[in-house]
VOPAGU-2260 file (C-alpha; in pm, 1 decimal, decimal comma):
REM VOPAGU-2260
SITE   aa  ch    i         X         Y         Z
SITE  UNK   A    0    1716,9   -1972,2    5483,0
SITE  UNK   A    1    1704,9   -1735,1    5779,7
SITE  UNK   A    2    1741,3   -1847,2    6141,4
SITE  UNK   A    3    1579,2   -1677,7    6437,8
SITE  UNK   A    4    1805,7   -1602,0    6732,1
SITE  UNK   A    5    1758,8   -1800,0    7056,6
SITE  UNK   A    6    1616,6   -1484,8    7214,2
SITE  UNK   A    7    1358,8   -1457,0    6931,1
SITE  UNK   A    8    1262,5   -1820,7    6977,8
SITE  UNK   A    9    1222,9   -1762,4    7350,8
SITE  UNK   A   10    1000,9   -1459,9    7288,2
SITE  UNK   A   11     785,1   -1654,3    7042,4
SITE  UNK   A   12     739,0   -1938,0    7289,0
SITE  UNK   A   13     652,7   -1693,7    7565,8
SITE  UNK   A   14     397,8   -1521,4    7340,7
SITE  UNK   A   15     233,6   -1856,5    7268,5
SITE  UNK   A   16     203,7   -1931,4    7640,5
SITE  UNK   A   17      78,1   -1584,0    7724,1
SITE  UNK   A   18    -190,7   -1558,7    7457,1
SITE  UNK   A   19    -474,1   -1700,1    7672,0
SITE  UNK   A   20    -410,9   -1439,5    7943,3
SITE  UNK   A   21    -388,0   -1127,4    7726,3
SITE  UNK   A   22    -747,8   -1031,6    7796,1
SITE  UNK   A   23    -686,0   -1064,7    8171,1
SITE  UNK   A   24    -398,6    -819,3    8162,2
SITE  UNK   A   25    -596,6    -565,3    7966,5
SITE  UNK   A   26    -895,0    -593,7    8201,9
SITE  UNK   A   27    -676,4    -553,5    8512,5
SITE  UNK   A   28    -504,1    -252,4    8359,2
SITE  UNK   A   29    -842,3     -97,5    8285,0
SITE  UNK   A   30   -1022,2    -179,8    8612,9
SITE  UNK   A   31    -739,6    -172,5    8870,8
SITE  UNK   A   32    -933,5    -436,0    9065,7
SITE  UNK   A   33    -935,2    -815,3    9030,8
SITE  UNK   A   34   -1305,0    -862,6    9107,4
SITE  UNK   A   35   -1417,2    -598,9    8859,3
SITE  UNK   A   36   -1175,6    -735,1    8598,1
SITE  UNK   A   37   -1323,8   -1082,9    8651,8
SITE  UNK   A   38   -1676,3    -946,7    8614,7
SITE  UNK   A   39   -1579,6    -769,1    8292,2
SITE  UNK   A   40   -1454,1   -1096,6    8147,3
SITE  UNK   A   41   -1736,8   -1308,4    8287,7
SITE  UNK   A   42   -1493,2   -1522,1    8488,7
SITE  UNK   A   43   -1474,7   -1619,5    8857,6
SITE  UNK   A   44   -1233,0   -1400,7    9049,2
SITE  UNK   A   45   -1026,5   -1700,7    9178,5
SITE  UNK   A   46    -972,1   -1809,5    8818,4
SITE  UNK   A   47    -834,1   -1468,8    8732,6
SITE  UNK   A   48    -603,6   -1470,2    9034,6
SITE  UNK   A   49    -466,0   -1814,9    8948,2
SITE  UNK   A   50    -410,8   -1718,1    8584,5
SITE  UNK   A   51    -215,9   -1407,5    8681,7
SITE  UNK   A   52     -10,1   -1607,8    8931,3
SITE  UNK   A   53      80,6   -1858,4    8658,1
SITE  UNK   A   54     169,7   -1571,2    8426,4
SITE  UNK   A   55     404,6   -1428,8    8689,3
SITE  UNK   A   56     571,2   -1769,1    8724,0
SITE  UNK   A   57     611,9   -1801,6    8349,5
SITE  UNK   A   58     790,9   -1469,3    8305,5
SITE  UNK   A   59     979,9   -1489,6    8636,0
SITE  UNK   A   60     845,7   -1160,8    8775,8
SITE  UNK   A   61     515,0   -1042,7    8925,4
SITE  UNK   A   62     270,0    -876,9    8688,6
SITE  UNK   A   63      45,7    -718,8    8953,7
SITE  UNK   A   64     103,0    -558,2    9293,1
SITE  UNK   A   65    -146,6    -480,6    9566,6
SITE  UNK   A   66    -245,2    -117,4    9611,1
SITE  UNK   A   67    -489,1     -65,6    9893,3
SITE  UNK   A   68    -799,3    -264,1    9807,3
SITE  UNK   A   69    -709,3    -274,8    9445,3
SITE  UNK   A   70    -416,0    -378,5    9231,8
SITE  UNK   A   71    -190,4    -216,4    8977,8
SITE  UNK   A   72      33,5    -360,3    8711,5
SITE  UNK   A   73     402,7    -384,5    8766,2
SITE  UNK   A   74     647,3    -260,1    8501,4
SITE  UNK   A   75     655,6    -608,6    8348,7
SITE  UNK   A   76     276,6    -631,3    8364,0
SITE  UNK   A   77     236,1    -289,1    8203,2
SITE  UNK   A   78     462,2    -382,8    7912,1
SITE  UNK   A   79     261,3    -699,5    7852,7
SITE  UNK   A   80     -68,3    -513,3    7890,1
SITE  UNK   A   81      31,6    -259,4    7624,5
SITE  UNK   A   82     118,4    -542,0    7386,9
SITE  UNK   A   83    -200,3    -723,3    7483,5
SITE  UNK   A   84    -414,2    -420,4    7404,5
SITE  UNK   A   85    -274,5    -382,8    7053,0
SITE  UNK   A   86    -292,1    -754,9    6983,4
SITE  UNK   A   87    -647,4    -788,3    7109,6
SITE  UNK   A   88    -766,5    -487,2    6911,9
SITE  UNK   A   89    -639,5    -654,0    6595,0
SITE  UNK   A   90    -791,6    -986,1    6696,1
SITE  UNK   A   91   -1126,5    -828,9    6780,2
SITE  UNK   A   92   -1131,1    -649,1    6444,5
SITE  UNK   A   93   -1066,3    -982,3    6276,0
SITE  UNK   A   94   -1340,5   -1147,5    6480,5
SITE  UNK   A   95   -1584,8    -873,6    6382,6
SITE  UNK   A   96   -1495,7    -937,0    6018,0
SITE  UNK   A   97   -1553,0   -1310,1    6065,3
SITE  UNK   A   98   -1888,1   -1252,4    6235,7
SITE  UNK   A   99   -1996,6   -1029,7    5947,3
SITE  UNK   A  100   -1861,6   -1274,9    5691,8
SITE  UNK   A  101   -2075,8   -1560,7    5820,2
SITE  UNK   A  102   -2382,4   -1340,6    5864,5
SITE  UNK   A  103   -2599,1   -1347,8    5549,5
SITE  UNK   A  104   -2737,1   -1006,9    5645,0
SITE  UNK   A  105   -2400,4    -832,9    5688,1
SITE  UNK   A  106   -2136,5   -1020,3    5492,9
SITE  UNK   A  107   -1943,2    -910,8    5186,7
SITE  UNK   A  108   -1975,7   -1033,8    4828,4
SITE  UNK   A  109   -1699,1    -986,8    4572,4
SITE  UNK   A  110   -1885,1   -1003,8    4243,7
SITE  UNK   A  111   -1712,8   -1025,0    3906,1
SITE  UNK   A  112   -1864,4    -950,9    3566,8
SITE  UNK   A  113   -1759,3    -880,6    3212,0
SITE  UNK   A  114   -1755,0    -524,3    3083,1
SITE  UNK   A  115   -2047,5    -576,3    2845,1
SITE  UNK   A  116   -2273,9    -669,9    3137,1
SITE  UNK   A  117   -2198,8    -377,4    3366,0
SITE  UNK   A  118   -2444,4    -122,0    3230,7
SITE  UNK   A  119   -2770,6    -317,4    3198,9
SITE  UNK   A  120   -2754,1    -644,9    3392,0
SITE  UNK   A  121   -2553,9    -572,1    3705,9
SITE  UNK   A  122   -2713,2    -249,7    3846,3
SITE  UNK   A  123   -3072,1    -381,7    3868,6
SITE  UNK   A  124   -2946,3    -711,3    4012,4
SITE  UNK   A  125   -2758,4    -533,4    4291,2
SITE  UNK   A  126   -3042,6    -290,9    4350,7
SITE  UNK   A  127   -3294,8    -573,2    4391,3
SITE  UNK   A  128   -3074,0    -771,0    4629,4
SITE  UNK   A  129   -2980,1    -472,2    4844,5
SITE  UNK   A  130   -3346,3    -381,2    4881,9
SITE  UNK   A  131   -3387,3    -710,6    5068,8
SITE  UNK   A  132   -3046,6    -714,8    5244,9
SITE  UNK   A  133   -2926,0    -354,2    5271,5
SITE  UNK   A  134   -2630,9    -426,5    5500,5
SITE  UNK   A  135   -2449,3    -668,8    5270,2
SITE  UNK   A  136   -2141,5    -501,9    5122,9
SITE  UNK   A  137   -2018,2    -553,2    4765,9
SITE  UNK   A  138   -1680,9    -547,9    4599,9
SITE  UNK   A  139   -1721,8    -525,0    4221,4
SITE  UNK   A  140   -1464,1    -654,6    3976,3
SITE  UNK   A  141   -1487,0    -596,4    3600,2
SITE  UNK   A  142   -1264,3    -777,5    3356,9
SITE  UNK   A  143   -1220,8   -1028,0    3075,7
SITE  UNK   A  144   -1386,8   -1366,3    3117,1
SITE  UNK   A  145   -1066,1   -1568,1    3159,4
SITE  UNK   A  146    -921,8   -1315,4    3404,4
SITE  UNK   A  147   -1237,4   -1331,0    3617,5
SITE  UNK   A  148   -1221,6   -1711,3    3629,9
SITE  UNK   A  149    -854,3   -1696,6    3728,3
SITE  UNK   A  150    -928,8   -1448,8    4007,9
SITE  UNK   A  151   -1215,9   -1664,6    4128,2
SITE  UNK   A  152    -982,0   -1963,8    4128,4
SITE  UNK   A  153    -738,0   -1761,9    4342,5
SITE  UNK   A  154   -1014,3   -1675,0    4591,8
SITE  UNK   A  155   -1019,1   -1305,3    4501,6
SITE  UNK   A  156   -1371,1   -1317,5    4354,5
SITE  UNK   A  157   -1668,9   -1506,2    4501,0
SITE  UNK   A  158   -1880,0   -1554,8    4188,9
SITE  UNK   A  159   -1897,3   -1423,6    3833,5
SITE  UNK   A  160   -2147,4   -1319,9    3571,5
SITE  UNK   A  161   -1982,8   -1438,6    3249,8
SITE  UNK   A  162   -2025,2   -1577,8    2899,9
SITE  UNK   A  163   -1958,6   -1835,4    2770,6
SITE  UNK   A  164   -2005,6   -2055,6    3075,6
SITE  UNK   A  165   -1719,7   -2294,9    3164,3
SITE  UNK   A  166   -1926,9   -2612,9    3135,7
SITE  UNK   A  167   -1614,6   -2819,6    3060,5
SITE  UNK   A  168   -1434,0   -2727,9    3385,2
SITE  UNK   A  169   -1555,7   -2933,6    3684,4
SITE  UNK   A  170   -1411,9   -2694,4    3942,1
SITE  UNK   A  171   -1695,7   -2451,8    3862,5
SITE  UNK   A  172   -2066,8   -2471,1    3926,0
SITE  UNK   A  173   -2256,6   -2286,6    3653,9
SITE  UNK   A  174   -2613,6   -2183,4    3587,0
SITE  UNK   A  175   -2741,8   -2013,7    3272,5
SITE  UNK   A  176   -2954,4   -1701,9    3326,4
SITE  UNK   A  177   -3036,2   -1573,8    2979,4
SITE  UNK   A  178   -2947,7   -1583,0    2611,2
SITE  UNK   A  179   -2848,6   -1264,6    2432,3
SITE  UNK   A  180   -2852,0   -1234,1    2051,1
SITE  UNK   A  181   -2537,1   -1153,0    1855,6
SITE  UNK   A  182   -2549,9    -939,6    1542,9
SITE  UNK   A  183   -2317,2    -832,0    1267,3
SITE  UNK   A  184   -2213,5    -470,9    1326,0
SITE  UNK   A  185   -2131,3    -303,0     992,4
SITE  UNK   A  186   -2042,9      51,8     895,9
SITE  UNK   A  187   -2323,0     222,3     705,3
SITE  UNK   A  188   -2136,6     210,0     374,7
SITE  UNK   A  189   -2080,4    -165,2     387,5
SITE  UNK   A  190   -2203,9    -366,9      90,7
SITE  UNK   A  191   -2437,2    -570,8     317,5
SITE  UNK   A  192   -2557,9    -283,6     535,3
SITE  UNK   A  193   -2908,4    -286,8     388,8
SITE  UNK   A  194   -2964,3    -659,1     433,5
SITE  UNK   A  195   -3236,9    -779,8     670,9
SITE  UNK   A  196   -3015,0   -1075,7     771,4
SITE  UNK   A  197   -2692,0   -1238,1     659,8
SITE  UNK   A  198   -2486,6   -1550,7     702,6
SITE  UNK   A  199   -2161,4   -1507,9     891,2
SITE  UNK   A  200   -1975,6   -1679,0     607,1
SITE  UNK   A  201   -2069,1   -1384,3     382,4
SITE  UNK   A  202   -1825,0   -1173,9     586,9
SITE  UNK   A  203   -1535,4   -1417,9     547,5
SITE  UNK   A  204   -1345,6   -1179,5     317,8
SITE  UNK   A  205   -1386,4    -874,8     545,2
SITE  UNK   A  206   -1149,7    -733,7     804,8
SITE  UNK   A  207   -1283,3    -787,3    1156,6
SITE  UNK   A  208   -1258,4    -579,7    1471,6
SITE  UNK   A  209   -1277,7    -793,1    1786,8
SITE  UNK   A  210   -1206,9    -800,8    2156,5
SITE  UNK   A  211    -872,7    -943,3    2268,3
SITE  UNK   A  212    -799,7   -1306,0    2353,8
SITE  UNK   A  213    -928,8   -1402,0    2698,1
SITE  UNK   A  214   -1252,8   -1208,7    2645,9
SITE  UNK   A  215   -1575,3   -1405,3    2628,2
SITE  UNK   A  216   -1695,6   -1242,7    2305,8
SITE  UNK   A  217   -1366,4   -1329,3    2135,6
SITE  UNK   A  218   -1404,7   -1694,6    2230,8
SITE  UNK   A  219   -1764,4   -1705,7    2102,5
SITE  UNK   A  220   -1674,8   -1522,6    1779,9
SITE  UNK   A  221   -1388,1   -1761,7    1707,6
SITE  UNK   A  222   -1616,1   -2060,9    1754,9
SITE  UNK   A  223   -1887,7   -1921,1    1527,0
SITE  UNK   A  224   -1635,7   -1834,9    1255,6
SITE  UNK   A  225   -1489,8   -2184,5    1271,7
SITE  UNK   A  226   -1835,0   -2339,3    1232,0
SITE  UNK   A  227   -1899,5   -2104,5     939,6
SITE  UNK   A  228   -1590,1   -2244,1     771,4
SITE  UNK   A  229   -1341,7   -1955,8     778,3
SITE  UNK   A  230   -1065,6   -1802,8     988,2
SITE  UNK   A  231   -1137,4   -1432,9    1046,1
SITE  UNK   A  232    -883,0   -1174,7     937,8
SITE  UNK   A  233    -837,4    -943,5    1235,2
SITE  UNK   A  234    -760,9    -580,6    1159,9
SITE  UNK   A  235    -787,9    -446,7    1515,8
SITE  UNK   A  236    -830,0    -583,0    1869,0
SITE  UNK   A  237    -959,5    -390,1    2167,8
SITE  UNK   A  238   -1038,3    -435,2    2535,7
SITE  UNK   A  239   -1357,4    -225,8    2511,2
SITE  UNK   A  240   -1669,3    -309,1    2311,2
SITE  UNK   A  241   -1743,0      62,3    2270,1
SITE  UNK   A  242   -1404,9      99,7    2100,3
SITE  UNK   A  243   -1485,9    -192,2    1870,6
SITE  UNK   A  244   -1809,3     -17,6    1767,1
SITE  UNK   A  245   -1622,7     307,8    1706,5
SITE  UNK   A  246   -1368,6     138,1    1482,4
SITE  UNK   A  247   -1650,6     -23,6    1283,8
SITE  UNK   A  248   -1816,2     318,4    1246,1
SITE  UNK   A  249   -1486,8     446,8    1104,6
SITE  UNK   A  250   -1502,1     178,6     834,6
SITE  UNK   A  251   -1203,3     -14,0     969,6
SITE  UNK   A  252   -1377,7    -350,8     980,6
SITE  UNK   A  253   -1688,4    -543,1    1084,5
SITE  UNK   A  254   -1770,7    -704,7    1417,8
SITE  UNK   A  255   -1991,7    -962,2    1585,5
SITE  UNK   A  256   -2140,6    -817,0    1906,0
SITE  UNK   A  257   -2453,1    -805,4    2121,1
SITE  UNK   A  258   -2695,5    -532,5    2010,7
SITE  UNK   A  259   -2604,8    -190,7    2150,8
SITE  UNK   A  260   -2815,3     -93,5    2453,8
SITE  UNK   A  261   -2968,5     211,6    2288,0
SITE  UNK   A  262   -2956,1     106,0    1925,4
SITE  UNK   A  263   -2669,4     119,5    1675,5
SITE  UNK   A  264   -2421,9     401,8    1727,1
SITE  UNK   A  265   -2398,2     660,8    1448,2
SITE  UNK   A  266   -2217,3     525,3    1146,3
SITE  UNK   A  267   -2314,5     162,2    1207,9
SITE  UNK   A  268   -2598,8     -77,8    1141,2
SITE  UNK   A  269   -2677,9    -405,8    1314,9
SITE  UNK   A  270   -2781,7    -700,2    1100,7
SITE  UNK   A  271   -2911,7   -1031,2    1242,2
SITE  UNK   A  272   -2711,1   -1346,3    1174,5
SITE  UNK   A  273   -2871,4   -1652,2    1015,0
SITE  UNK   A  274   -2876,2   -1907,9    1158,5
SITE  UNK   A  275   -2930,9   -1701,7    1471,8
SITE  UNK   A  276   -2626,7   -1652,8    1691,3
SITE  UNK   A  277   -2635,9   -1581,4    2063,5
SITE  UNK   A  278   -2431,6   -1594,1    2380,5
SITE  UNK   A  279   -2546,4   -1757,5    2703,2
SITE  UNK   A  280   -2492,7   -1542,3    3012,2
SITE  UNK   A  281   -2487,9   -1702,6    3352,8
SITE  UNK   A  282   -2331,0   -1736,0    3694,7
SITE  UNK   A  283   -2023,0   -1936,7    3783,4
SITE  UNK   A  284   -1890,9   -2010,0    4133,4
SITE  UNK   A  285   -1643,2   -2253,8    4292,0
SITE  UNK   A  286   -1764,3   -2612,2    4319,5
SITE  UNK   A  287   -1503,8   -2734,4    4566,8
SITE  UNK   A  288   -1586,0   -2534,4    4879,5
SITE  UNK   A  289   -1903,4   -2390,9    5036,5
SITE  UNK   A  290   -1989,7   -2027,9    4975,4
SITE  UNK   A  291   -2013,0   -1785,3    5271,8
SITE  UNK   A  292   -2375,2   -1716,8    5369,7
SITE  UNK   A  293   -2395,0   -1368,0    5215,0
SITE  UNK   A  294   -2246,7   -1493,7    4887,3
SITE  UNK   A  295   -2484,1   -1787,8    4884,0
SITE  UNK   A  296   -2779,0   -1556,4    4948,2
SITE  UNK   A  297   -2678,2   -1331,7    4657,5
SITE  UNK   A  298   -2627,4   -1629,4    4426,6
SITE  UNK   A  299   -2971,6   -1767,2    4512,0
SITE  UNK   A  300   -3129,9   -1425,7    4459,6
SITE  UNK   A  301   -2965,0   -1392,2    4117,2
SITE  UNK   A  302   -3083,2   -1737,4    4014,5
SITE  UNK   A  303   -3438,9   -1673,2    4132,8
SITE  UNK   A  304   -3459,6   -1317,3    3994,7
SITE  UNK   A  305   -3264,2   -1313,9    3667,8
SITE  UNK   A  306   -3235,8    -966,3    3523,6
SITE  UNK   A  307   -3307,7    -941,1    3155,2
SITE  UNK   A  308   -3118,5    -711,9    2926,5
SITE  UNK   A  309   -3292,6    -483,0    2678,7
SITE  UNK   A  310   -3547,7    -660,2    2462,7
SITE  UNK   A  311   -3402,0    -773,4    2134,2
SITE  UNK   A  312   -3498,8    -560,3    1834,4
SITE  UNK   A  313   -3464,3    -865,8    1614,1
SITE  UNK   A  314   -3720,3   -1141,8    1562,2
């Protein structure tokens, strides 16, 4: 444990007492006249005079001296005024940030989403919202589902577009926006590549390529495989869905993924699963504290104007 010196304690106590008069010192330094300083601050001139007199008593030395019809700061007053100017600039910057934060037209939204949603769902959602509220600023965070929830729990992210939704965790509010089909992604030489549909259990003996643990697609895939009655044999894991597709195209395994945005990549085919498999995409946000106005406005916009991904090519 560290201990502040008596002189440090004395300085801290003095700073606490002086805080209410910092703006007075800066105004006097700027105007060189008590009446004009009072007008700048919107205060009666006698109030300013009394405050400066109390300040002089507190530090044991005068902070202003008469100079003709005006005043000037003493050496002690000048030192305090310099400190006051820096402190007030920081405080005013913080106050501006607070004013913007609570203004639904000018606040900031830190929006998290999974990698597979960044190309088709997020851009039109942001474009539509910013057309209505162009001054709202965004911080965008991409990552695995579990990482996004952890960052939201830590207050680093305001709300997330994720799948699957954490219905079993009461600290989150959730709302489903859309369902997206999942398909078996096979390399073109696979024995089932020409099928119009297949059961997931028919792939039980294959090597699988999947996203890593903590990713939403991995969680959904594991659940579907369990319901199909087998434990998948994982040949490769990746953090990127595009990499998963590339490994399938190389014949290194099969995968369960959403349909590719622009159709199967070369070397792969996409076969519907029967019974149909899908993932539910939606918003999640903290349930325990109110959202700032700009975040709330964006959430409401997203719920009222859900953006649909590409139309499914599968009946």
